[in-house]
C-alpha positions as CSV (number, residue, x, y, z in Angstrom):
1,X,7.0,-19.2,-16.0
2,X,6.3,-15.5,-15.9
3,X,8.7,-13.1,-16.4
4,X,9.5,-10.9,-13.0
5,X,8.2,-7.5,-13.1
6,X,11.1,-5.1,-12.4
7,X,13.8,-7.7,-12.1
8,X,16.3,-5.1,-11.3
9,X,14.5,-3.9,-8.3
10,X,14.5,-0.1,-9.4
11,X,12.9,2.3,-6.9
12,X,10.0,4.4,-8.2
13,X,12.2,7.1,-8.8
14,X,14.4,4.9,-10.8
15,X,11.5,3.8,-12.8
16,X,9.8,7.0,-13.9
17,X,13.3,8.4,-14.7
18,X,14.0,5.5,-17.0
19,X,10.6,5.5,-18.5
20,X,11.2,9.3,-19.4
21,X,14.8,8.7,-20.7
22,X,13.5,6.2,-22.8
23,X,10.9,8.2,-24.5
24,X,13.4,11.1,-25.1
25,X,15.7,8.9,-26.8
26,X,12.9,7.3,-29.0
27,X,12.1,11.1,-30.1
28,X,15.7,12.1,-30.7
29,X,16.4,8.7,-32.5
30,X,20.2,8.8,-32.6
31,X,21.3,5.6,-32.6
32,X,24.6,4.9,-30.2
33,X,27.6,3.5,-32.2
34,X,29.0,0.4,-30.8
35,X,25.7,-1.2,-29.6
36,X,22.8,-2.0,-31.7
37,X,19.3,-0.7,-30.1
38,X,21.1,1.6,-27.9
39,X,20.4,5.4,-28.3
40,X,22.0,8.7,-27.2
41,X,20.2,11.5,-25.7
42,X,21.6,14.8,-25.9
43,X,19.1,17.1,-24.2
44,X,16.5,16.9,-21.7
45,X,13.2,18.8,-21.4
46,X,12.8,21.8,-19.2
47,X,9.3,22.2,-17.2
48,X,7.3,25.1,-17.5
49,X,4.7,25.4,-14.6
50,X,3.9,22.2,-13.2
51,X,4.3,20.1,-16.5
52,X,6.6,19.7,-19.8
53,X,5.9,18.4,-22.9
54,X,7.7,15.2,-24.5
55,X,7.0,14.8,-28.0
56,X,3.0,13.8,-28.1
57,X,2.8,13.7,-24.5
58,X,2.4,15.8,-21.5
59,X,4.4,15.0,-18.3
60,X,3.9,16.1,-14.7
61,X,7.0,17.8,-13.4
62,X,6.4,15.9,-10.2
63,X,7.1,12.8,-12.1
64,X,10.3,13.9,-13.5
65,X,12.4,15.0,-10.5
66,X,14.8,12.1,-11.4
67,X,15.8,13.9,-14.4
68,X,18.2,16.4,-12.5
69,X,19.1,13.9,-9.5
70,X,22.7,12.6,-9.9
71,X,22.2,9.8,-7.6
72,X,19.4,8.2,-9.8
73,X,21.6,8.4,-12.9
74,X,24.3,7.0,-11.2
75,X,22.1,4.0,-10.0
76,X,20.5,3.5,-13.6
77,X,24.4,3.6,-15.1
78,X,25.4,1.0,-12.2
79,X,22.8,-1.2,-13.3
80,X,23.2,-1.1,-16.9
81,X,20.5,1.1,-18.3
82,X,22.6,4.1,-19.2
83,X,26.1,5.1,-20.1
84,X,27.4,8.4,-19.3
85,X,28.8,10.5,-22.0
86,X,30.5,13.8,-22.0
87,X,27.7,15.9,-23.2
88,X,24.9,13.2,-23.5
89,X,23.8,9.8,-21.9
90,X,23.5,6.7,-23.9
91,X,20.6,4.4,-23.0
92,X,21.6,1.0,-23.5
93,X,19.7,-1.7,-25.3
94,X,18.9,-3.1,-22.0
95,X,17.8,0.4,-21.0
96,X,15.5,0.6,-23.9
97,X,13.9,-2.7,-23.6
98,X,13.3,-2.6,-19.8
99,X,9.8,-2.5,-19.1
100,X,9.0,0.0,-16.4
101,X,5.5,-0.5,-16.5
102,X,4.6,3.4,-16.2
103,X,4.7,4.5,-19.8
104,X,1.0,4.9,-19.7
105,X,1.0,6.2,-15.9
106,X,3.2,9.4,-16.5
107,X,3.2,10.2,-20.3
108,X,-0.3,11.6,-20.8
109,X,-1.5,12.2,-24.3
110,X,-1.6,15.9,-25.5
111,X,-3.7,17.5,-27.8
112,X,-1.7,20.4,-28.5
């Protein structure tokens, strides 16, 4: 039996945001205390023009509107993907493992 794609029924904006948060967590590489496989995110990128850089990737600002949308963060927290902290967010192990199917679509390779 094949696994259902998007079993939590995240909407497109939630999927894009989770994809970006997963990558930021990988880049920052700050394991969270208390849950193996969970990571802390302490800063978010800022767009310059119509894009921003995320490690070796370039991301369209249009794909990142959920990074500054409180409703998206609340929904991802409610579904167990994130835990809000005072000055950071914890991406749960479930959040890190969730296959959004969008990494290759919104994270574009960069040559600079």
